[in-house]
Legacy VTK file of the C-alpha trace (Angstrom):
# vtk DataFile Version 3.0
C-alpha trace
ASCII
DATASET POLYDATA
POINTS 105 float
114.114 92.703 181.440
112.086 95.043 183.600
108.285 95.322 183.469
108.291 98.669 181.676
110.398 97.299 178.847
108.104 94.301 178.570
105.046 96.594 178.386
106.617 98.784 175.688
107.599 95.731 173.658
104.067 94.336 173.932
102.485 97.631 172.849
104.807 97.978 169.852
104.427 94.356 168.795
100.603 94.473 168.669
100.067 97.723 166.771
96.531 96.948 165.589
95.321 96.162 169.117
97.075 99.276 170.458
95.464 101.474 167.792
91.996 100.027 168.398
92.356 100.465 172.166
93.510 104.075 171.756
90.543 104.816 169.471
88.117 103.146 171.891
89.517 105.113 174.843
89.352 108.396 172.883
85.739 107.746 171.867
84.828 106.833 175.455
86.397 109.998 176.855
84.681 112.121 174.184
81.295 110.573 175.006
81.869 111.166 178.734
82.739 114.832 178.137
79.676 115.374 175.932
77.398 113.719 178.486
78.913 115.680 181.357
78.449 118.940 179.468
74.858 118.015 178.615
73.999 117.182 182.234
75.628 120.348 183.597
73.986 122.482 180.914
70.598 120.956 181.639
71.041 121.613 185.357
72.027 125.213 184.680
69.008 125.651 182.404
66.588 124.224 184.988
68.108 126.351 187.765
67.785 129.498 185.640
64.225 128.627 184.617
63.169 128.162 188.235
64.740 131.475 189.229
63.036 133.331 186.373
59.701 131.669 187.125
59.720 132.254 190.878
61.677 135.429 191.521
62.481 137.203 188.273
65.774 137.899 186.586
67.203 140.827 188.546
69.778 140.161 191.242
71.525 142.610 193.536
74.915 141.323 194.700
77.826 142.785 196.613
81.010 143.523 194.687
83.161 140.407 194.423
80.358 137.943 195.145
80.416 136.262 191.725
84.178 135.739 191.884
83.834 133.878 195.195
80.392 132.301 194.732
81.860 128.774 194.659
83.198 129.254 198.206
79.694 129.960 199.588
80.679 133.443 200.825
78.170 134.307 203.522
80.416 137.217 204.523
79.535 138.918 201.204
75.793 139.148 201.824
73.980 142.437 201.204
74.333 144.720 204.216
71.271 146.647 205.321
68.946 144.150 203.662
65.717 145.706 204.973
66.619 149.190 203.702
67.640 147.828 200.290
64.436 145.769 200.135
62.260 148.799 200.913
64.122 150.899 198.330
63.700 148.237 195.635
59.992 147.829 196.397
59.573 151.548 195.729
60.774 151.155 192.132
58.148 150.950 189.381
57.629 147.439 188.025
58.992 145.677 191.124
56.273 143.541 192.682
58.308 141.549 195.205
61.788 141.379 196.724
63.233 138.358 198.475
66.589 137.273 199.785
68.180 134.159 198.341
71.272 132.107 199.047
72.419 129.711 196.314
73.764 126.449 197.660
74.091 122.912 196.357
71.692 120.460 197.971
LINES 1 106
105 0 1 2 3 4 5 6 7 8 9 10 11 12 13 14 15 16 17 18 19 20 21 22 23 24 25 26 27 28 29 30 31 32 33 34 35 36 37 38 39 40 41 42 43 44 45 46 47 48 49 50 51 52 53 54 55 56 57 58 59 60 61 62 63 64 65 66 67 68 69 70 71 72 73 74 75 76 77 78 79 80 81 82 83 84 85 86 87 88 89 90 91 92 93 94 95 96 97 98 99 100 101 102 103 104
């Protein structure tokens, strides 16, 4: 008898142990997913709070930047940054303009 057949026979013979193990694994995976979502959500919240506190909520991005933001696309930076900065500073309600590159540290 091969090892796979032996494993299948053992799983089918001990149904209660198999069921309890499957439930324990499912609960463990569910807890891991909830914790991972909580940690990522908390990080996103803190990142957004820092941005709103320090620089405000308005962002000016080139077309296609958000679709490729995970690749760290430095080729999609705003061209003519000084001219755009001066134009934005001329708008009412804008007190400061700064450049920012998001990157994981």
